[in-house]
N, C-alpha and C positions, 0 to 999 in steps of 0.2 A: 206230256210227251216224254218219252224215255230216250236218254242219250247215254252212250258209253262214257264212263268216267275216266278222265285223266286228271292231272292237276289243273285246276282252274287258274289261268294266268291273271294276276292282278298287278303286274308291273305297270307303272305309269306310262301312258302314251301321250302324245301331244294333245293338249286340250282343244276341244272344239271352240270356235269363236264364241265369246260370251253372248248370250241373248238376254235382252232386257226383261226383267220381271215387273209387270205393272203393279204388283202388290208389294214390291220391295219397299222397306221402310226408308223414307227420305225426309230430312228436315225441310219444312217449307222455307223457300227463299226469303220470305218477308220476316221470318223470325231471325234469320242470320243478319239481315239488313238492319233490323231494329235493335237487336241485342248483341250482335256479334262484334268482332269475330270470336269464334269459339276458342277457348284456351286449348292448348295442345301439349301433350307430353310425349317424349320419344323414348322408345325402348328397343332392345334387340328383338325380344319376343313378347307379344301380348297373348295371354291365354284367356278365353272366354268361358268361365264356369269353374267354380272351385269344388268340383266333385272329384272322385278318385282319378279319373282320366286327366283332368286339367291339373290337379295338384301333382300327380306323378310326372307329367310333362315338365312342370316348373322345377320340381325336385331334381330330376335327372339332369336337366340343363345346369343347375347349380353344382351338382356333384361333379359333372364332367369339367366344368370351369375350374373347380377347386383342384382337381387332380392334374389338370393341364396348366395351371397357373395363368388362366385367362380370366378376363372380365366379361360377363354376360349379364345384361340387365333384363330382368323378367318381372312382369306384373300379371296378376290374376284378377279378373273382374268377377264378382259374384252378385247375382241379383237378390239373393236372400239376405236376411238381416245379419247372418253370420255363416261361415262354412258349416255345412251340415243341416242348415235350417230347412232346405228343400229336398233333402236326401231321403228317399223311401225305398226300402228293399226288404226282401224276405227276413233275414238273409243268412244263407249258409255260404261261407267264403272258403274258396280254395286258396291256400296261402302261397302258392307257387310264385306268383308275380310279386307280391309284397316282400317275399324272401329275396328275390333278385334285387329289388329296390333297396331294401334294408336287411341285409343278412342277420343283423343283430336286433330285429324288431322286438323280440322278447325282452331283451335287456333295456331297450328304450321305452318299454311300457305300453306297447301297442295293445289296444283293447280287444285282443283275440284271446279270451279267457276260457271259453267253454268249448272243449272238443266235442265233436259228434260222438255219441256213445251207442246209438242204435238207429237203424233205418227201417222204416215200415212203409209199404205201398199198399193202399187199400182200393178196391173197387166197390163203389157204393150203389145200392138201390135204395128205395125210400126208407127201409127199415134196417137192412143188414149191411155188414161190411165184410167183404171177402179179402183176407190178407194174402198177399203174394208171398210164397215161401222165399226165403232169402236166396236160395240157390237158383231160383227162377227170375230174380230181379235183374233187369237189364243193367249193364255196367254203368250207364249214365246216371243211375239212381243210387249208386254206391258213394258214400261220403266219408269213407275212412280217411283220416288225416285232415279233414276239414273242420271248420269252427262255426258255431252258431254265434252270430254277432249282431250288434247294432251298427249298421253301415254309417249312420249319422255320427256315432261316436268315433268310428275309424276315420271318417272324413275330418272331424275336428282334430284328431291326432295328426293326420297327414298335414293339415294346415299349420299346426305347431312346428312340425319338422321343416316345412317349407320356409316359414318365417325365420327359423333359426339359421337357415342357410342363406338368408338375404333376399328371399322372394318378397315382393311387395304385393299384399293382398288387399283389395278394396271391396269389402262387403257392402251391400246396400247400393251398389252401382250396377245397373242393368245395361248391358250392351244392346243398344236399340237399332243401330245402323251400321252396315258395312261401308267402309270407305274404299273407294277405287281411285286409281290415278288415271291419267289421260289414255293409257294403254290398256285399261281394263283390269289391271292387276290389283289385288287386295293389298292395301297399305295400312290397315288398322280398322278400328271401330270407333264409333261415337256413342257415348252414354246417353240415356234418355233424359229428357228435360224434366225438371221439377217445377211444380207450381202452375201447371196448366189446369184450367177449370174444366168442368164437365162439358162445356161448349167448345173446348179446344183452344180457348183464348187465354193469353197469359194473365195471371192474377198478380197481386202485389208481391207475392212470394216467388215469382217466376225466376228460375235459374236455367240458363242455357246449358245443355249437355256439353261435355268436353270431349275432345278428340284424343285418343290414345293411338299413336302411330308406331308401327313396328316394321322391321325388315321381314318378319314372318308372324302371322297371326294364326293361332291354333284355336279351333272351335271345339269345345267340350261341354256342350249344353245339355247332354242327355237326350233321351228319345224324342224325336220330332222337334229338335231345336229350331226356333223360328228363323235364326240366321242361317243355320245349316240347311234348312229347307230352301231358303233363297239361293244359297250358293250351289246346291245340287241342281236347281232349275237353271240358274244363270250359266253355269259351265257344263250343263248336260252330263253331270257326273254319273247319272244312273242309266245312261244309254247302254243298251245291250244287257242289262241286268233284269232279273225278275223284280216285279214291284215289291217294295217293302211291305211287310205285314206286321201287325201289332197286336198286343193284348192289353187289356186294362186290368191292373192289379189293385184290388181293394184290400186294405190291410187294417187290422186292429191289434192293439197291444193290451194284454190282460195281465192282471196280477191275481194269482190263484193261491188257494190255501197250501201251506208247506207240504201237507201230506199228499197232495196231488202232483207235486213237482217231480219231474223226471229229467233233470238237467242233461242236455245233449241229445234228447230224443228228437228225431226228424221224421215227420209223417207227411206223405203226399197221398192225395186222393184223386180218383177219376170217377166219372159216371155221374150219378145223381148229385144235384138236381138238373143238370144239363141234359138235353136230348142228344140223340145219335149224331145230329148234324152240327152241333155247336161245340167247338173246341174249348177246353179249359179244365180246370181242376183246382183243388184246394191244397194249402200247405199249413202245417202246424208244427212250430219249432219250440221246444222247451229251452228257455234261456237260463242264465244264472239269475239268482235273486228272486226265485219264485215267479218269474214272468214267462208268459207264453206269447210268442209272435205268431199270428195266424192270418191267413188271407185267402183270397179267391181270385183266380185269373180267368178272364173270359176273352177268347180270341175276338178281335174286332172285325173279323170277317163273318160274324154271325149273321144269319139271314132273317130272323124273326124280328120285325120292327117293334113288337110289343115287349121284347126282352129288356130287363133292367139288370145290368151287372151288379149294382148295389143290392137289389132285392134278392138276387140269386145267392149272393154271399150271406145275407141274413138268413135265408132259408137253409143254406148248407149247415149253418151252426146248429140248427134244430135236430140234425141227425143224431141218433143216440150215441154213435161212436165219437162225434165231435163234442156234443153236449157234455159227455162224461168228463172231458178235460177242463171244462169251464165252470161248471156248477159250483156255486159258492165263491166264485171269483168276481172281480170288478174290472170293467173295461176302463183303461186309462189313456188310450191313444187311438187315433184314427187318421187314415190318409189314403190317397189313391194316386197312381201314376201309370201312364202308358209305358209299355216296354216294347222294344224291337224284338221281333221273333223270326225274321226272314233268314237270318244267318248268312252264310257265305254266298249263296246264290242271289241275295238281295243287296249285297255289299256294294255301295257305289265306289267309283274311283275316289280315293281319299285325299288327293292333292290337286292343287290348282295354283296358278301364279300368285305367290305371296302367302299361301296358307295351306292348312290341312284340317281334316276332320279326325277326331279321335273318340274312342269309347262309343257310347250309345248314340252320339250325334251321327256317327257313321252306321252303327248297327252291328257291333261285334258280339252282342250277347249270344250265348249258347243256350237256345231254348230247350234242347234235350236235357241239359244238366241243370236248367233253371238257375243259371249263374251268369253274371256279367261283370262283377267288380274286378275279378282277376284279369279279364280281357281288357277292361278299361285301363287298368294300371299298366299292363304290358304294352298296349298301343301307345299310351302316353310316353313310355320309355323309348319305344322305337322311334317315335316322331321326334322326341328330344334329341336323340343321338344323330338323326339325320340333320336336324336344324343346327346343332352344334358344329358338325363338320362343315356345313354350308357357311356358317358365320366365320369359322376359322379360315375358310378359303376366300373370304372377302365377298361372298355372294349375298344377294338380297332380292326379294320379290319374285323369285323364280319358283319352279316346282321342286319340292323335296322328293325327288324320285327315289332316293335311297330308302325312304320310309316304307312305301308299299313293297319294294323289293325285299327289304329285311323281313317284313311280315310274311311274305311268301316262303321264306326260309325258316320260319319260327315254329316252335311247338304249338303256338296258338293257331296257326294256319292248319296244321295237321289235326288239331282238335276240332276245329270248325268244319274241316273237310269231311271228317268222319260223320259229323252230325248234319250235313248239308240238306238231307232229305226230310228231316224230322217233321217240320211244320207242314211241308207240302203233302206228305201222306195223310195228315189229318184233314186236309181239304177234301179228301175223298170219303170222309166219315170217320167216326171215332173207332169203329171196329177195325177197319183197314189200318188206321193210324196206329192202334195198339198192336195189331199183328205185325206190321212192318217194323215198328220200334223193337219188338221182340226179336225179329229176324236180324235187323241191322246192328242192334246193340247187345244182343245176347248170343244168338246162334252163330253169326259170322265170326265174331272174335274167337269163339271156341273151335272154329274150323281153321283158325289161323289167318282169317281175312279181317284186317283192322278197319278197312274202309270199303263200303259197298261198291261193287263194280258197275253201278248204274247211278244215274242222276235224274231226278224228277223235277220238271219245271212247272211253273204256273204263270198265269198272265193277267189275272183279274185283281185289281186293288180292293182293299177292304171296303171302301165306301160304296163300291158298285155291287155289293153282294146282297143288299136288302131286298126282300120281297115287298110287294105292295101290301098295305095293311089289310086290305079286303081279302087277300088270299090266305091269311093266317089267323088262327083262333087267338084272341087276346089271352094273355096270361093273368090270372087272378092271384095276386100275392097276398099273404096273410098280413094283418096289421101287427106292428111291433108290440112286444110286451113290455119294453122298457127295462128288462132284466137281462135277457139273452139276445134279443133282437131290438133294433133301434131304427129311428127315422134318420133322414139325411141331415136335417138341420142340427139336431143334437150331436150328430157325428162330426159335422164340420166344426162345431164349437170346440171339440177336443183337439182339433188340428191347430188351434191357435191362429187361424187365418184372419188376416186383417189387411185391408187396403185403405189408403187415404180416400175418404168419400168423395171429395171434390176433385176428381180427375177424370179424364176421358176413359170410357170403358175400353178395356184392352181386348175384349171379345167383340170383333167387328164383323159387319156384314157387307159383302160386296153389293148385294141388292136386298134392301129391306123388305121387299114384297115376297121374296122366295119362301121364307119360313112358313107363311100361311098358305100361299098359292100353290106350293109344291110339297113341301115337307109334311105339313099338316094334312093337306087334301089327299096326298097319295100314300104317305107312309105313317099317318097317324101321329105326327109330331114326335119322332124318335128322340130329339134332343132333350125332351123333358124326362126321358128315361135313361139314356146312356150317360148323362152327366152324373157323377157320384157326389156332387155337392149342391144340387138343387139350383144351379145357376139359371137354367132355362125353364120357363113356364108359360103356357098359353092361357091367357085370361080373356073372358068375354067382355067386350066393350059394346057401346051402343051401336057402333058401326061394324061389329063383327069381331071375331077372335083376333088377338094380337099377341105377338111374342114379347115377353118381358125378360130382359137379361139382367140378372142380379150378380153383376161382376164382382162385387165385394166378397161373395162366397167362394170364388174360384180358388182351387187348390193347385192350379197349374199342372194338371195331369195331362193335358193336350188331347183328350179323347175327342172333344168336339171338332178340333182341327183335322182329326184323322177320319172320324166316322160320319160326319155330315154327308148325307147322300148326294147333295148338290155341290159340295165343296164351296159353299157360300160363306161359311164361318172361317175367319182368319184370326188366329191368336197372335197378338202382338204384345210386346212387353209393357207391363204397367210401370209405375214409378218404382225405383229401386227400394228394396226393403219390404215390399208388399208380398202377400201370399202367405203360405203356411209357415209356422215355426214349430217344426216337429221336435219332440223330445223323446229320446230313447228308441227311435224308429230306424 
């Protein structure tokens, strides 16, 4: 549906009364009775997630406190073994936001070392690559002034800056439960328990999670954060917005021969191997040190239940134009992560009594630019400024209305407003998507129109887009050669993923009968294909097929929580410190 475009208002309004989420994480009362009470620590602000958004929030709070001569206590919880362990991105970084946070980031040694030196956009068929002339490239694909980085390395650097300012960072502690007071306001979080056995019962090593209470709690969990999901549902934060849409990004890190290295080259591809009705494309970035970061993104609104994003990525690498960059090299890293792609039209209300959503937990990523780290840092800063002013005024547990108001007046809002239709056009097919991207991001700016005078809405969530398996021809993927293409289990090995074996599976089912009775029967068991880590497999038992969940393989990408057609799979947090341990990603 087309609507005339004005500015889309995101100023906070009064929250709807909270509604109980039956799937919300809650500690069973008997554990509290037996092992409690839980220890509790008090802070002014608790931040959930030590990614770019969460760390920028904490840093900005401490910066403001230092300049104003105030005391603000801030802690950051991180479920990974260290800051950056779970960070996965392309990544080409726009330095605008980090420059606002640290104008002297170069002098401080921030790992933004490799400027972009060239941009290439290719349209692929099975054998050929058609390169777009630079003068025809849409503005959103121009990366002048940007840097090819490891976002994990940037995150580690941000964590060092935060600790130097007095921020307390607790790695290996997963926020598993939102704490509410008697008025329904958020008052903090509780960390997950340690030492529960597979049966959910305490072992001899059991430790009750602890409470971290705060006047304001900021959620910065990344795309499809499990607590963010709960809060959006509880406070109806997505009411009146388009449903969020996601992609799954599958990434590899390669070390290539020095003679093949082209540091700073940025390549994006569209077309093969995806069909006309499947959104996605590839990226290949030449980093410093003879390394290449490459990956493939598939929109999770895809319709063919036989499609495997992992296999599409492996197939993409066999294209002559991609193979030429990798031959003679060695794969040294692997990972996968869901990304938010709905942009401004899917952005929920970002504040609620006692807290806020920042970064990809809200969905600020600009899919047209394939960038989200600058948006994450900027929203963390805006949220921190609102929280600091509230604390100085003696407020607590209310809505930080100044945060969405400041966002609406920011350069980030203008950027996202210009790109608001990007993903929606691709819902109408890749040809229309490419055409309208050219019109909105190339033609209109040259006519002096920076933002399109129309808005395109959509109404169908990603999980509802699958066709029945019987309606679609199965896809036959080639076997991996172990040199250029690989299987999922050897790939997961490179992600250094590990979970304590004797713990409850963090991939839960609302109804154990649904995977076989519905997903397998109607959709051919898509969970065995959309998972990039081989977590889900259907095995034949004496009494019929059964879904086996290999939770230890999970790389925390959140694809299953998003794409499951019955929304029967619910991702909850495992023990802190579990999951991937990415290096150089």
